[in-house]
N, C-alpha and C positions, 0 to 999 in steps of 0.2 A: 589744726586739729590738736587737741590736748590728750595726753596720756596720763592715766592715774599711776601712782607708784607701783601698784600691784601688777599693772599691765607691763610696765617697764621691766620689773623683776622677772616676770614670766618670759618676756622676750629674751632677756639675757640667759635664762636657763635653757630655753629652746636652742639658742645659738650655741651654748656650751655643749649641749647634747649632740647637736649636728656636727660640731668640730670633733667630738670624741669618737664618733662612729664615721670615720671616713672610709670604711670598708664597703659601704653600700654603693651600688652602681649609680652612675651619673644619669640624669634625666635623658631619656631617649636612647640609652645604651642598649645594644642588642643582647639578648640572653646568651649566656655562655653554655654550650652543650657539654655535659659531663656524664660519664658512666661511673657509678659507684657500686662496688660489689660487696656482698656479704657471703659468708660460707656456712652459715648456720641460721637457724631461726631460734632466737633466744631473747629473754627479757633483758639480757645484758646489752642489747642494741636499742634500748628504749629511746635514747637521745636521737639516734639516726631516724628511727621510725617516726618520732614526733616531728623532726625537721622536715621529713618528706610529706607527712600528712597535713601539717598546719602552715605550709607555705614559707617556712623559714629559709629554705634554700632558694626558693623563688624570690624572696625578699632581697637576697644578696646577689641576685642577677643570674642565677643558674637555671638552666633547663635540664633537670636531672633524670637520668634513666637508672633505676635501681635493678641491678643484675644479681641473681643468685648463682653462685658457682660452688658446687659441692666440694669441700676440702680446701684447706689453705694452700697446699702446694699448687694446684691448678690456678687458684686465684692470684698467687704471687707471680706465676708465669704470665698470666694475662696482664698483670700490672706492669711487669718489666717490659712487655711488648707494647705497652700503651694501648692495649685493647680496652682497658679500663683505666681511669685516671686516679681513682682512689679505691682503697680497700679498707673496710672497717671490720676488724676482727680481733681475735684473741692474740695477744702478743706472744704467748708461750708457743703457739703453733706456728707462728710466722718467723720467729727469731732465728731458728737454725738455718732456714733457707736464706735469709738476708745475710747472716754471718758467713754463709758459704759462698756468697758472691752475687746473689740476685740483686738487680739494680732497684732497690727500694729502701725507704727510710720511714721510721716512725716520726710523725710530726705533731701528734697530740695524743694524750692519754687521759680521758675523763675518769676512767675507773681504775683504781690502783691498789685495791686490797682484794683479799680472797672472798668470793661470794659463796664458796662451797659449804655444804653441810653434809655430815655423815648420818645416813639413815640405816636402821637395822631392824631385824625381825623382832617380833613381839617379846620374846624372852630376853632380849638384850636391851637393858635400860640405861647403861652407862658404858663408856669406853672400856673400863676394866673388865666388863662382861664378855669382851671379844676373845678372851683367852680360850684357845681350842677351836676357834671359829675361822672363817675365811672371808676376806674382803675382796670383792670383785673389782678388777681394774681393766683398762683397755689392753695394755701390753706392758711388759717389763720395762722399767725406766721412764715411762711416760709420766705426764703430770699427775694423773690419778694415782699411779703407783707411788710416786715420790711423796705426794701429800698424805697418802694413807700411812706410809711408813713414819712420817712426822707425827701423826696423831698417835700411833701406837707407842712410839718412843716417849712422847710427852707423858703418857700414863704408865710408864715403867714396863712396857711389854716389849718383846723382841720378836724377831722373825721365827724363832722356835715356838713362840706362844701363839702367833697369829699367822695364817697362811695368806699371802698375797696371790690371788688367783687371777691370771690373765684370761679374760673371756671375750675381749674385743667388743665391737659394736658401739652403738650410741648409748646415751644414758637410759633411754627407754628400754633398750635391749638388756642392759645390765640390770635394770629394775625388774624385768621379767625373770631374770636368772635368780634374783633374790626372792621373788614371789615363789619360784619353784624350789627354793632352798638349795640351789646349786652353790650359792654363796649366802652369807648371813648379813652382810653389810656392804654398802657402796657409797660413793660420793656423788652428790647431785647438786645442781644449782636450782634456785627458785624458778618457777613455782612447783617443781616436782616434789619438793618437801611437803607441800600442802596435800598433794595426792597421797603421799606416803602416810601422813597422819590420818587422812580419811580412810585409808585401807587398814588402819590399825597398827601400822609400824611406828617406830620411835625415831625422833630426831635426837641423836645422842651427843652431837658435838657440832658447833659452828666454827668453821676454820678461821673466821675473822679474828677469833680469840688467840690464834697462834701469833698474831702481830708480827708477821714476817713481810719483808718487802716483796711486792708483786706488781705485775702490770697485767691488767685484764683487757678490757675493750680499748682499742687504739685505732687512730687514723693513720694510714700509710699512703704514701704516694711514691711515684717513680722518679728516677734521675732526670728524665726528660722534662717533667713538670717542674722540678726544682731548678733546672738549668734555664729553661725557655719560658716558663710561665709562673714565676714565683709570686706574682701579684694574685694569680688565681688561687694558689695554695694558701696565701695569706687570707684571702677572702673566705675560703672554705673553712679555715680554722676559726675565724671570727664567727661564721655561721654556726659552727658546732658549739662554740662557747655560748652563743645565744640560746641554742637548743638546751644546753645544760640548765640555764636559768629558766627557760620556759617550762621544762619538765618539773623542776622543783616547785614552781609557782602555780602550775596547773595540773594537779594530780589526776583529776578525773579525765582530762584530755589525754594525758600521758598513758594512763591505764587503758584507755580506749585504743590507743595505737598498739599497745602490746596485745590486747585482746584480738585485734584485727590480724596482726602478724602471726600470732601463735594459735589463733582459733580457739581461744580459751574464754569461757564465760564466767567461770567461778570467781566471785568477787574476792574471796579470801586468798585464792591463788594470785590474782592480779595485785592485791594489796601487798602480798609477800614479795612479789617481784619489785613493786614500786619501792617498798621500804629499803630493800637491799641496793638496787641499782640507781635509785634517784637520791638516796640519802646516805646509807651506811658506808659505801665504798667510793663515793664521788670525791674527786679533787677539782674544785671549781677553776683552778688555774690551768688545768690540763697539762702540766709539765710532765714530760716523759722522765721518770725517775732513773737517773743514770746508774745508781747503785744496783737497782733491780735488773737493769739491762746487763750490767757487768756480771752479776751472779748467774743470770740465765745463759750468757755467753760462755762462761766458764763451765757450766754444766753441759752445754751442747758440745763443747770441745772435749770434755772429759768422757763423754759417752759416744764419741766416734765421729762427730761432725768435723769435716775438714774446713776449718775456719780460714777465710781469706781476708776478713775485715776485722779491725779492732772494735771493741765495744763502743767507743766514742764515734765511730763511723756509721753506726747503725741508726742513729736518731739525730734530729735537728730541732732543737728547742727555740730557735730564733723566732719562729712564727708566734708561738705562745708568749714568748718574752715581749714581742712587739705589742701584744694586747695590753700588757701591763704598762709599758713605756708610753703608749699613746693615750692612756687614760680610759681606754675602752672598758676594761673590767670594772674599774671604779664607777664609771657611769652606769654600767649594766646592773651592778649589785647595790649601788647607792651606799647607805650607811652600814650595810652588812659586811662582815669580814669574809672576803673571798679567798683568802690564803689559808693553806693547811695549818 
């Protein structure tokens, strides 16, 4: 049997691809049961939603049960007890508990910039107009309060000029407080910014422009998995990397996953979520940024968290580094630059 040169080249490329992705299950291998938890419903989990909806986790040999656990503290407790094997959530809400001694680590961070925007009532068109007004936050010292203070400082305002008003609740509840003029501005994440514009409110600042180190959506696992099942952790990290690629290359399918999870049909809102979470704040390498972790650790310590672990003990980048060393990321992205 004769082979043409093109057939031979194709065979070589296929062989190279197969060797680059050695994270896939072997033929006949039984699916690995896993429980993966999230603690919110947000467009920021677009990569996990797509991985669940379009068979990416199944491709990597997992039989996945997606669990919703309200609040990061209960989710971390379930993770430490191995009731769930992975938690996908916001690093800011998880880090204090992990620093305090909960047996968990960050192993991948696809989203590493600030997705928040500040929205305000109709008479406030720019951050400087906040003078004499109130910004609604969850509680003193939390992320919404800290970021709100950063915004007002950036525009030359002080705490004497702008009131930081703790009102608790979810973004939706704080939104209603702004509608009722209890506060005049709040921070939200897409797609709530689109609803705000539809209701006649103004987007006055996008916090990505602060250009500060931050860790948003991250994959966490527990010490038992790291100790006893590191191959499973590695395979999960590889699956998440493929989900990052899939979401970027398949916007309509990715938006459909967000629409399903959030029960949102508005195309503008879905596009807003996609633009932010699939493009603006993505790091294709998924490296957990050590500088951001250290800064968050210092803040947790300074605001009263009894820290029992050092910043470098809170994350493990070996799994994402392995994707680079093995050639997996290069094969996945082809000629595109996958590094930040």
